[in-house]
Every structure is written in C-alpha cells, then in structure tokens.
C-alpha positions, 0 to 999 in steps of 0.5 A: 115833257120835262127832262126827267120824264123824258130820260125815264121814258126813253130807258123804260123799255130796258126796265121792262126788259129787266123785269122780264129777264129776271122773272124768266131766269129767276123763276126758271131757276126756282122751278127747274134747277135741281139745286133749288130744291134744297133752298129754303123758302125765303132764300131765292126771294131775299137774294132777289130783293137784294138784286132789286135794291141794287138796281134802284141804288144804281138808278139813284147814283146815275141820275144824281152823280153821273150824266148819261143819255136818256136811255143810259140808267135803263140800259145799266140796270138792264146790264146789272140784272144780266150780270147777276142773273146769269151767274149761278153762284148768286142763287145761293144765299152765301153771307159773302154774297150778301156782304157785296150789298154793303159794298155797293151802298158804301160806294153810294155813301162815298159820292157825298164826300166830294170836295167838302170839308164837312164830309166826316159823316159820309166818310165815317158811314162809308167806312162803317159800311165797309167795316160791316161788309168786311165783318160778313166776309173778310176779304172785303177789307181789301177795298179799304185802300181803294176807298181811302184812294177814292178820297183823293179822287174826290178831292177830300183826302185829308187826315180828318177824312181818312181817320173818319174812314178808319173810325167807321171800319173800327166801330163796325168791328167793335160792334161785331166782336161782342156779338160774335163772342155772346152768340158764339158765331165765330164761324162767319169770321173763320169762313172769311179768313179761309177764303182770304188765305185760300189764294188760287188764281181763277184759271186753275179752276178751269174744269171742262167736266164741271159745267157750273165751274166753267160758266159761273167761275170762268166764262162770266168773269172773262166776259165781264173783264172784256166789257170793262176793258172795252168800256175804259178804252171807249170812254177814255177820250170823252172822260177828260171832257166831263166836269171835274166832279163827274170825272172823280165819280167815274174814277171811283167806279173804275177803281172799284171794278178794277179792284174787284176783277183783280182780286178775283183774278188772284184769289180765284173761286173763293172770291166769286162774291167780288164779281157781285161787287164788280157788276154795279160799276161795270154795268154803269161803265158799259152802258155809258160806253154803248149808250152814245152808239146809234140805237141799232148798234146798241140794240145788236150789242146788248142782244148779243151780250144777252144771248151769249150770257144766258146761253152760258147760264143755260148750259148748267141745265143742258149739260 
C-alpha cells in the first residue's frame, strides 16, 4: 500500500464523520429552523458547496505543503466542518461570508511563492483574490498587511513581489468600480464600509436573552480562541524541528488565524465572517496539535469538542 493510500485510509473515518455531521446539522437546520423558511431554494445548497470546496482546498494544502500524521488531513477536514456547521451565522448567504472563500483561496495561492524569484504570477493572483474579497466585503482589505508580511516568512519578500501583490489588489478594484457604476451596485461597497467603521468589541455583544448572539457571536469565538492558543502552545516545540518551507507555511497559517481572531475581537459582531476565515487555519493547527496524541486521547478530545460545540448550536432550537 502506498503512503498516499495509507494516509487516505487512516483519515477516512474523519471524512465519513464529516459527511454525517454536515448532513445532520445542515439538514436539521433546513428542516426545523424557523429562520430557514425565509431562505431561497439555493441559499443553503450554495453555502454548503462553499464549505465542501473549502474542505477540498484544505486537504490539498495539507497534502502538498504541510506534512501531518496519516489521519491529520481527515481530522482537520472534520474540524473545519465542525467549526462552520455549528455557527448559525454561516447559514445565511451574506456577501461577507462568501468573501471568506476568496481569502482561503488567496492563502492557497500564496503558498506557491516560497523562496523563488519567479513568483510574480502567484503573488499577483493572491493579491487579486484579496482584492476580490475586499470588494465583496471591505474589512478583508485588512488582511493585505498580513499577506505582505507572509511574503517575508515565505522568503519571497522583495520590491517586485510587493508590487505584484498591490497590482493584483488594484486590478480587482479596477474591474469592480465600473461594474458598481453601470449596475448601480454601490450597496455592496457601502455595506463593507459600515462594517469597517462599526467597531464594537465582541464582549459588548453579550446578551444572555438572545441565544443566537450568545452561541454564534460569543461562545464559538471563545472556543476557537482557546483551541488556537492551545495548539500554538503545543506546536511551539516541534515548530523548530520542521523544515524551513514547512515552518514558513505554518507561520502563514498562524498569521491568518491570529489576525482573523484579533480583528474579530476589535470589530465585534459585524466581523463574524472573519471567523469563517479563521476556521481553516485553526482547524489545521489544532488537528496537527492533537494528531500526534495517542488515539484514545485524540478521540476523547474530538468527541468532547464536538459535543460542546453542537450543544451550543442546539441551544438556538431549544431556547
């Protein structure tokens, strides 16, 4: 049996669990939630397709750029499905949530630029995707400094790569502005501007009488922050034993996760889509942190996390 097939086989149970979990939560929400009746017929399916694409993209990142134990990619896919499927905010087709897909794809494109002088196409593509994400939801432009810093961690930081990144961002806006003008779609831009300036720390959103606020905006972010901090603490000793390229890729994931969570803490409820952007790197980091544990401990941690996050999610229906 090849290494690839062995890796796929050992992680298959997590992929199967991801399918059942997503069907249970997404199907249950579509059937029983009072909010789902106001959705169009294509809203939930489209959001679910975006989640599936995210899982496939994450699996491709892991198998090519970040070595993990055989079950690691399946475990990270399961965690990504868990993070996204247990937040009621992500069941609404908002342009800001859709923009998170372009953040993830931009990160994937950025991994191509490691330590090469011929990375202008990959860098400009990554910049263009950041530009598209910021056009759809303006606060995403705050990721641009992190992307430029990531060029340094990927050992590709020089004037030409920075200019390529900025040209990519500028190109997206160059295309978008005429579209806004001729279609009179300025509402997308004004929505992003309002969210960008509506800075209100997330703890001010705490409202024990509104269980949706409590579960979607408060509880899950706290859980994700704790998981990220624990993963970073656990991985810090193994980090310096990794090859330079793997360390650079890991640094990019850490930067995106930390930036997403930091912006959420500063901006509050309006920045909930940033948790979607944080879900991919945090699921990878946490999966890597626990995949080296004994199988029994790994199963216990995964099951406890699943029960807690699903229980928080179900509070919406019970209260």
